C-alpha positions as CSV (number, residue, x, y, z in Angstrom):
1,M,17.1,-39.9,-35.7
2,T,13.5,-40.9,-34.9
3,T,10.6,-38.5,-35.2
4,S,10.4,-38.2,-31.4
5,D,14.1,-37.4,-31.2
6,S,13.7,-34.8,-33.9
7,A,10.8,-33.2,-32.0
8,S,12.7,-33.2,-28.8
9,A,15.7,-31.5,-30.4
10,T,13.4,-28.9,-32.0
11,S,11.7,-28.1,-28.7
12,A,15.1,-27.8,-27.0
13,E,16.1,-25.0,-29.4
14,K,15.7,-21.6,-27.9
15,A,12.9,-19.5,-29.3
16,P,14.2,-16.1,-30.6
17,A,14.2,-13.5,-27.9
18,K,11.3,-11.0,-28.0
19,D,12.3,-7.5,-29.0
20,P,11.7,-5.5,-25.7
21,W,10.6,-2.6,-27.8
22,D,7.9,-4.6,-29.6
23,L,5.0,-3.1,-27.6
24,P,1.2,-3.4,-28.1
25,D,-1.0,-0.8,-29.7
26,V,-2.9,0.9,-26.9
27,S,-4.2,3.9,-29.0
28,G,-7.8,2.6,-28.9
29,L,-8.0,2.2,-25.1
30,V,-9.8,4.5,-22.8
31,V,-7.6,5.9,-20.0
32,G,-9.1,7.0,-16.7
33,V,-7.2,9.3,-14.3
34,L,-8.3,9.1,-10.7
35,G,-7.3,12.4,-9.1
36,G,-7.4,14.0,-12.5
37,T,-8.1,17.4,-11.1
38,G,-4.8,17.5,-9.2
39,P,-1.5,18.8,-10.8
40,Q,0.0,15.4,-11.7
41,G,-3.3,13.8,-12.8
42,K,-4.3,16.8,-14.9
43,G,-0.9,16.9,-16.5
44,L,-1.0,13.2,-17.5
45,A,-4.5,13.6,-18.8
46,Y,-3.5,16.6,-20.9
47,R,-0.5,14.9,-22.4
48,L,-2.3,11.6,-23.2
49,A,-5.3,13.4,-24.7
50,R,-3.0,15.6,-26.7
51,A,-1.4,12.5,-28.1
52,G,-4.8,11.2,-29.2
53,Q,-5.8,9.0,-26.3
54,K,-9.4,9.0,-25.1
55,V,-9.2,10.2,-21.5
56,I,-11.7,10.5,-18.7
57,I,-10.6,12.3,-15.5
58,G,-12.2,11.3,-12.2
59,S,-12.9,13.3,-9.0
60,R,-15.0,12.9,-5.9
61,A,-17.1,15.7,-7.3
62,T,-18.5,15.3,-10.9
63,E,-18.7,19.0,-11.4
64,R,-15.1,19.5,-10.5
65,A,-14.0,16.8,-12.9
66,Q,-16.1,18.3,-15.7
67,A,-14.7,21.8,-15.1
68,A,-11.1,20.4,-15.3
69,A,-11.9,18.4,-18.4
70,A,-13.3,21.5,-20.1
71,E,-10.2,23.4,-19.2
72,L,-7.9,20.7,-20.8
73,G,-9.9,20.2,-24.0
74,H,-8.7,17.6,-26.5
75,G,-11.9,15.6,-25.9
76,V,-11.2,14.9,-22.2
77,E,-14.3,14.0,-20.2
78,G,-15.0,14.5,-16.5
79,A,-16.9,12.1,-14.2
80,D,-17.0,11.0,-10.6
81,N,-14.4,8.4,-9.6
82,A,-16.7,5.4,-9.9
83,E,-17.9,6.3,-13.4
84,C,-14.4,7.1,-14.5
85,A,-13.2,3.6,-13.3
86,R,-16.1,1.8,-14.9
87,R,-15.7,3.4,-18.3
88,S,-11.9,3.0,-18.6
89,D,-9.7,0.2,-19.8
90,I,-6.6,1.5,-18.0
91,V,-6.9,3.5,-14.8
92,I,-4.1,5.8,-13.6
93,V,-4.2,6.4,-9.8
94,A,-2.9,10.0,-9.2
95,V,-4.7,10.8,-5.9
96,P,-3.0,12.3,-2.9
97,W,-1.2,9.7,-0.7
98,E,-3.4,10.6,2.3
99,G,-6.5,9.4,0.4
100,H,-4.9,6.6,-1.5
101,G,-6.1,3.6,0.5
102,K,-9.6,4.9,1.2
103,T,-10.2,5.8,-2.5
104,L,-9.0,2.5,-3.9
105,E,-11.0,0.5,-1.3
106,S,-14.2,2.3,-2.2
107,L,-13.6,1.5,-5.9
108,R,-12.7,-2.2,-5.6
109,G,-15.7,-3.3,-7.6
110,E,-15.4,-0.7,-10.4
111,L,-11.7,-1.5,-10.8
112,A,-12.1,-5.3,-10.9
113,G,-10.6,-6.6,-14.1
114,K,-8.9,-3.3,-15.0
115,L,-5.3,-2.5,-15.6
116,V,-4.4,-0.1,-12.7
117,V,-1.3,2.1,-12.9
118,D,-0.4,3.6,-9.6
119,C,1.8,6.7,-9.7
120,V,1.4,7.8,-6.1
121,N,4.5,8.8,-4.1
122,P,4.2,8.4,-0.3
123,L,6.1,11.5,1.0
124,G,6.4,13.5,4.1
125,F,7.6,17.1,4.4
126,D,9.4,18.9,7.3
127,K,11.9,21.8,7.7
128,K,14.6,19.7,6.0
129,G,12.5,19.0,2.9
130,A,10.8,16.0,1.4
131,Y,11.4,12.5,2.7
132,A,10.0,9.1,1.8
133,L,7.4,7.3,3.8
134,K,7.2,3.5,3.8
135,P,3.6,2.1,3.8
136,E,2.9,-1.0,5.8
137,E,2.5,-3.0,2.5
138,G,5.9,-1.8,1.3
139,S,4.9,0.9,-1.2
140,A,1.8,2.6,-2.6
141,A,1.7,0.2,-5.5
142,E,1.8,-2.8,-3.2
143,Q,-0.9,-1.2,-1.1
144,A,-3.0,-0.9,-4.3
145,A,-2.4,-4.5,-5.1
146,A,-3.5,-5.6,-1.7
147,L,-6.6,-3.6,-1.8
148,L,-7.5,-4.5,-5.4
149,P,-7.1,-8.3,-5.6
150,D,-9.2,-8.5,-8.8
151,S,-7.3,-5.8,-10.6
152,R,-3.9,-6.0,-12.5
153,V,-1.8,-3.4,-10.7
154,T,1.3,-1.8,-12.1
155,A,3.4,1.2,-11.0
156,A,4.6,4.0,-13.3
157,F,4.7,7.8,-14.0
158,H,6.3,8.7,-10.6
159,H,9.0,11.1,-11.7
160,L,7.2,13.5,-14.0
161,S,7.0,17.3,-13.5
162,A,3.4,18.4,-13.3
163,V,4.6,21.9,-14.5
164,L,6.1,20.5,-17.7
165,L,3.2,18.1,-18.3
166,Q,0.7,21.0,-18.2
167,D,2.8,23.5,-20.2
168,P,1.2,23.7,-23.7
169,V,4.3,25.3,-25.2
170,I,6.4,22.2,-24.5
171,E,6.1,19.7,-27.4
172,E,8.1,16.8,-25.9
173,I,8.6,15.5,-22.4
174,D,12.3,14.5,-22.2
175,T,12.2,11.7,-19.7
176,D,11.9,7.9,-19.2
177,V,9.2,6.3,-17.1
178,M,10.1,3.4,-14.9
179,V,7.3,0.7,-15.1
180,L,6.9,-2.1,-12.6
181,G,4.5,-5.0,-12.5
182,E,4.0,-8.7,-12.1
183,E,2.9,-9.6,-15.6
184,R,4.9,-8.8,-18.7
185,A,1.8,-8.1,-20.9
186,D,0.5,-5.5,-18.4
187,V,3.9,-3.8,-18.1
188,E,4.2,-3.6,-21.8
189,M,0.8,-2.0,-22.1
190,V,1.9,0.7,-19.7
191,Q,5.2,1.1,-21.5
192,A,3.3,1.6,-24.7
193,L,1.0,4.1,-23.1
194,A,4.0,6.2,-21.9
195,G,5.4,6.0,-25.4
196,R,2.4,7.7,-26.7
197,I,3.7,11.0,-25.2
198,P,6.4,12.5,-27.5
199,G,9.8,12.3,-25.9
200,M,8.8,9.8,-23.3
201,R,9.8,6.1,-23.0
202,G,8.5,3.4,-20.7
203,I,11.3,1.2,-19.3
204,F,10.6,-2.1,-17.5
205,S,12.1,-1.7,-14.0
206,G,11.2,-4.9,-12.1
207,R,8.3,-6.2,-10.0
208,L,6.1,-4.4,-7.6
209,R,8.3,-5.4,-4.6
210,N,10.8,-2.9,-6.0
211,A,8.3,0.0,-6.2
212,H,9.3,1.6,-2.9
213,Q,12.6,2.8,-4.0
214,V,11.1,4.1,-7.3
215,E,8.4,6.0,-5.4
216,S,11.0,7.3,-2.8
217,L,13.3,8.7,-5.5
218,V,10.8,11.6,-5.9
219,A,12.1,13.0,-2.6
220,N,15.5,13.3,-4.2
221,L,14.2,14.9,-7.3
222,I,12.3,17.5,-5.2
223,S,15.7,18.4,-3.6
224,V,17.3,18.6,-7.1
225,N,14.6,20.8,-8.3
226,R,14.8,23.2,-5.4
227,R,18.5,23.5,-5.5
228,Y,18.8,24.0,-9.3
229,K,15.4,25.7,-10.0
230,A,14.6,22.9,-12.4
231,H,12.0,20.3,-13.3
232,A,14.2,17.3,-13.3
233,G,13.3,13.9,-14.7
234,L,15.2,10.7,-15.4
235,R,16.9,9.0,-18.3
236,V,18.0,5.4,-18.3
237,T,21.3,5.1,-20.3
238,D,22.4,2.3,-22.6
239,V,18.9,1.1,-23.2
């Protein structure tokens, strides 16, 4: 066998598969939470800060963000949304659906180059309960990707109970987080971030085109919670 034949044979061999649980260290990154004064954003900020992550919560009003940060403790800082985005490495979008597009469009420059994690659930409510809305772009996450062409957009943290997240008595959050995105490295960073919270795992769940059904499932969980007086989450089995 010639040298070239040997090289070809070697290159043809399959490289060992990467361990899907071999995730990066994100402990030194600054996490910003847009909408950090709302229940979901405040709960995520609290859990991540409690786990040792540096967290900045953003709001349209600096004073409101600072007041919420002081309430949370654990080194959390408050700032207006623009400063929060500028100072953060990873930015979680937890704003109300009604202000989602307008907020992101106004922060396009500050979010350029950032890893953005959208956890917004487009929902409507009527006498029959919660139901899913379908944005023109397909999902909240896809709307974010369309509005933020210079950012790396992922989707995660949709199915978490704000009540459990904010309860200081609860040590672990017993749930999985479905993470969607276009680039494996970005998804793995978000998985690792979810894993910083005791009891929580981040699970790769496809690309952003699959975000609509993940966002929509929250309507079903709301129905579960109302019927059983619970704070239901999700676990992915056999993984």
